[in-house]
C-alpha positions in Angstrom: -43.1 -5.9 16.7 -39.3 -4.8 16.5 -37.4 -3.8 13.7 -35.7 -7.0 13.5 -38.4 -8.7 13.0 -40.6 -7.2 10.3 -37.8 -6.9 7.9 -36.3 -3.3 7.9 -33.3 -3.7 10.3 -31.3 -5.9 12.5 -28.7 -5.7 15.2 -25.0 -5.0 13.7 -23.7 -8.0 15.7 -26.1 -10.3 14.4 -25.9 -8.9 10.8 -22.1 -9.7 10.9 -22.4 -13.1 12.3 -25.6 -14.0 9.8 -22.8 -12.8 7.1 -20.4 -14.7 8.5 -17.9 -12.1 9.3 -17.4 -13.6 12.3 -17.6 -17.2 13.4 -19.4 -16.3 16.4 -21.9 -13.7 17.6 -19.3 -13.0 20.5 -16.4 -12.3 18.4 -18.8 -10.2 16.2 -19.6 -8.0 19.7 -15.9 -8.1 20.4 -15.0 -6.5 17.2 -17.6 -3.6 17.5 -16.6 -3.0 21.0 -12.9 -2.5 20.3 -13.5 -0.4 17.6 -13.0 -2.4 14.8 -16.4 -2.1 13.0 -18.1 1.1 12.2 -21.1 1.7 10.4 -21.7 4.4 8.4 -18.4 6.0 9.6 -19.7 5.9 13.1 -18.2 3.9 16.0 -21.6 2.2 17.1 -22.6 0.1 19.9 -23.2 -4.1 18.9 -27.3 -3.7 19.4 -27.3 -0.9 16.7 -29.8 -1.2 13.7 -28.3 -2.1 10.2 -30.7 -1.5 7.4 -30.4 -1.7 3.7 -27.9 0.7 2.1 -25.5 1.2 5.1 -22.1 1.3 4.7 -20.0 -1.1 7.3 -16.4 -0.5 7.5 -14.4 -3.4 9.3 -10.8 -4.0 9.9 -10.4 -8.2 8.4 -6.9 -9.4 9.6 -5.6 -5.8 9.4 -7.0 -5.0 6.4 -9.6 -2.4 6.4 -12.5 -3.5 4.1 -15.7 -1.5 3.2 -18.8 -3.5 2.5 -22.6 -1.8 1.3 -25.6 -4.0 2.9 -27.6 -5.1 0.4 -30.1 -7.3 2.3 -30.9 -8.3 5.9 -30.4 -12.2 6.6 -33.2 -13.7 8.7 -30.7 -16.8 9.3 -27.2 -17.9 9.4 -27.2 -19.9 6.1 -24.6 -20.9 3.9 -21.9 -18.6 2.5 -23.1 -18.2 -0.8 -26.4 -17.1 0.8 -24.8 -14.9 3.3 -22.7 -13.4 0.2 -25.9 -11.8 -1.3 -26.5 -9.8 1.6 -23.9 -7.5 1.0 -21.0 -5.9 -1.8 -17.6 -4.7 -1.4 -17.3 -1.5 -2.3 -14.9 -1.0 -5.5 -12.4 1.3 -3.7 -12.2 -1.2 -1.1 -11.7 -4.3 -3.4 -8.8 -2.6 -5.2 -7.0 -1.8 -2.1 -7.4 -5.3 -0.4 -6.1 -6.8 -3.9 -3.5 -4.0 -4.1 -2.2 -5.4 -0.4 -2.4 -8.9 -1.4 -0.3 -8.1 -4.2 2.4 -6.8 -2.0 2.2 -9.5 0.7 2.7 -12.0 -1.8 5.8 -10.2 -3.3 7.1 -9.9 0.1 6.8 -13.4 0.8 8.6 -14.5 -2.8 11.6 -11.9 -1.8 11.9 -13.4 1.9 15.0 -16.0 2.0 13.7 -19.5 2.8 16.4 -22.2 3.9 16.3 -25.8 2.0 15.7 -27.5 5.1 15.0 -26.8 8.9 17.9 -25.6 11.2 19.3 -28.2 13.1 19.9 -28.0 16.8 23.3 -26.5 16.6 21.6 -23.8 14.3 18.6 -23.0 16.3 20.6 -22.5 19.3 22.7 -20.0 17.2 19.6 -18.2 16.2 18.3 -17.9 19.6 21.6 -16.4 20.9 21.3 -13.7 17.9 17.7 -13.0 18.7 18.3 -12.9 22.8 21.2 -10.4 22.0 19.1 -8.3 19.7 16.7 -7.4 22.3 
């Protein structure tokens, strides 16, 4: 009997998929291989066992987030059930909230035209972009 069956561990790619961090297991594997996921501060392979108390650091949409493993799910269930298997560290949560606020303020300060550009304006914009390159 392997460790995933007796409940004390699961593959990292499966755990990320079960916990709904990634839509498919292939995407989870690609993120691990690409170096976007670290287990206890180390770059690991997708088959590495995840155990209770481990810290998983992953890049979510360009933002680094850190989670603690609270449970090993047996299946990929609904999102509320998946959230019971991990907890975000307070430092990570505050960092992500601060970045979210900065992005919101940047979005508000960005000028927005009232209407879409017409054909003539679009051509002027394309010419401007082309000249800047």
